[in-house]
N, C-alpha and C positions, 0 to 999 in steps of 0.2 A: 441598517448595518451596525455590527457590534463596534463598541468604542475601543480606545487604546487599552483600557483596563482589562478587556476580555482577550487580549492577544496571549496565547499560551506558547507559541513558538514563532520566532522571527529570524529570518535569514537576511543579512545585510551584505550586499556586494559579494556574494558567494562566487568563488571561482575555483575550478579544479582543472589542473593541467597534468596530462600524462606524457611522459617522455621528455626528451631534451632536444635542443637545437632544431634541425630540420625534421626530426622525428616527433616533434612536439605536437600534441593534440589538445586543444582547449575544449574539454567536454562540457563544462559549465562555465558560463561567461558573465560575470558581474550580475548575478541574480539577486533581486530583492523580493522577499515573499513574507506575508503575514498570515498566520493561521490562528483563527479565533476559537474560543472554547465552544464545543458543541456543534461546530460548523462541519458541513460536508463539502469537501473541496476536491476537484479533479484537476490533475496536471496532465494535459493531453499533448501528445506529439507522436510522430512516426518513430520507428526504430532508428537509433542513432541520434535522436534529438537531445539526449542528455538527461531525460527525465528520471531514469533509474539511477544514474550517477548522483543526481540531486537528492533522490530519496536516501541513498546510502550515506550522503553527507549529513542529512538531517538526523539519521539514525545513529550516526557516530561509528559507522562501519568502515569508512575510509577517511583519511586525513583531508583537511581543507588546504588548498594552496594559498588562498587569501580570502579575507572576509570574516564575518563573525556570525555566530548563532546565539540567540538569546532564548532561554527557556524560563517561562513564567517571570519575565521582566529582568532576569539576571543573565550575565554572560555565562554561557555554558562552560563548565569545567569537567572534562572527562579524562584528565591526564593520568589518573591512576585507575587500576582495575576496580577498586572499591567504588570510586566515583562513577565510573562507567556503568557498573552494575546497578547503582542507585538510579542513574538516569534511565536505564532500561526497564526499571519498574514502572516508569511513567510513559514510555514510548515503545511500542512493539510493532511488529510487521507480519504480514502474510504475503508470501512470495508466490510467483507464477507457477513454479514447479514444486509441487508438494513432495515429490520423491527426493529432492535434494535438501529438503528442510529438516529432515530427521536423520539421526544416527541409526543406521539399520540394525545395529547391535544393541540398541536400547529399547527395552520393552515399553509398551504404551503406559503401563502403570507408573514407570519411572518418569516418563515425559510429563504426566499430569502431576505427580508428586513434587517434581522440581518446581512447578508453578505455585503449588501450595506453600512450599518452603520459601519461595521468593517473596510471597506476601506474608511473611512472618508466621507461617502455620506449622513450624517445626514441633511445637508443643501440643498440637492437636492429638487426640486419641486416634487409634487406628479406625475406630468406628466413624469418627468425625471426618477423617480423610476420605474414607470410602463414600460417605454421604456426599461430600463436596465433589468428588470425581463422578459419582453417579448423576448428580444434579447437572454438572457441566456437560456430560455426554447426552443427557436427556434434552438439554437446551438445543442441541444440534441434531436431534432425532437419532442418536446412537444409544445402544444399551451397553453400559459399562461391563456387565457380567459376560457379554459376548466378546469384549475386547481384552479383558484381563489376561495377562500372561502371553499376549500376542505381540508380535513385532510389527512395526509400521508397514513393512513390505508385504504383509499378509492382507492388507486392506486395499480397496480400490482407490483410484485417484480421487473420486468424489468423497469417499469416507475419510481419506487423509486430509482433504481440505476442510471438512467439517471438524475433524479432530483439532486442526489448527485454530479454528474458531472456539472450540471448547477450551483450549489453552488460554485464549484471550478472555473468555468468560471468567476463568479462575484468576487471571492476573489483574483484570480490570484496569488497564492503563488509561492515562488521560488522553493519549493520542494513539491511534492505530493507522498505520500506513499499509495500504493494500496495493501491491504491485502486480497488476494484471491477474487478480485472484481467481478469475473465472475463465481464463483463455484456454485452459487445457481440459475442460470438462464439457459435457453435453449441455444442450440448451435448457433441459428440465432441471438438471443439477445447478446450472448457472443461476437460474431464477431463485432456487432454494437458498443458495449461498448468499446472494444479494439480500434476500429477505431476512436471513439470519443476522447479517452485518447491520442492516438498518434497525432491526429489533434490538440488537445489542447496544447500538448507539442511543436509541430512545431510552433504554433502561439505565444506562450508566452516564449519559451526557458527555461521552468522550468525543473528541474531534476525530473525524474519519477522512482520510486522504486517499483518494484513488489515483494510482499512477497507471495511465491507460492510453491506448491508441484509439479507443472506441468512443468517438464523440457523441454517439447516441446514448451510451451509458452515462456519460458526463452530463448530458442534458437532462435526463430523467431523474438522476439522484442528487445532483449538486446544488448547493447554495451559491458557490463561486467556482469559476473555471479559469485556469491559467493555460494558455497555449504556448508550447515550447518548440522552438525551431533552432537547430544548430547551436545548442547550448544556451540560447537566450530566451527569456520570457518576452514574447512579442505582443501579447494581448491578454487582458484579464478583465473580469467583471462578473456580474451575475450570469447564470446559465442562459437566461433569456437574452441579455445584452450581447453576449459573445456569440451565441449560436444562431439566434434569430436575426441579429444585426451585426454580422462580422465586419470588422474594419480592415483586416489584413487579408491579402490574397491567399496566403498560406492557410489561414483559417477557413476561407471559402472553399479551398481545394479539399481540405479534410472533410468538410460537410458534403461536398459534391461526390466524394469518393464512397460515401455510404450508399450501398445499393438500395433502391426503393422498389418494392414488389410491383407497384402499379405503374412504374415507368420503365421504358427500355433502358438497359444499362449502357452507360457511356464508357467505353473502354479506350477512347482516343488518347487518354493521358497515360496509358500503361506503357512502360518501357520494357518491351518483350526481350530485347537483347540483353539488358542488365539482369533480367530474371532467368536467363538461360533458356528462353523459349523462342522458337522460331515463329515468325508471323505467318 
């Protein structure tokens, strides 16, 4: 296990409350989390568990109600636009829905050029910029010459997800947060995207955080797993510790809910009425 010096991002007593009074919802409740350099971490929970809200807090996309975030050992300060932009050089995200991650009126060239500029590449020659964009596209099995002057909506969902990884290739952040990055694409593309993310992590040494409901994915890719239920982290440890020897009933249920091809599926825990399905 990595020591204290290797912690790149730490959340202490993180809490996020939406609304007021009787309408108040505690989405994240006194969460402590440590993320180490080069580590692959999965935060696992069902819809509504608070995992995406936690991710947005770590990214600085939403304000924290209480608690503190430390980046590379220092209290995070993103109070100004300049400081927030500097923070985002080091922490980036890939979201579940690639269609909502792009401005549909911005051409792909501009999307990639913005990444080069963000990494202090404004002074590069046009030839160098094209070389960098071509290399990034090639990394994710896309051809830049086939993408130039196109808009994101002209690509398939799988191509847009790969383009998001090409952006990360150019930005080379210290931390990448992937929120259900493969849930909207087919199984073949899913394996390709995961392989690209793992390759990128191996090449750059970045910390990779998966936000997912897929406990199978968490088991196969993670060094550490956090289980989240109703805004709280209820269990954590290595993937083997948490998934092969779960301590909490909720974790056990998440594992049991994964269909196994060689076993008869147990649907006894499914609440048909809440899903709008008649038994």
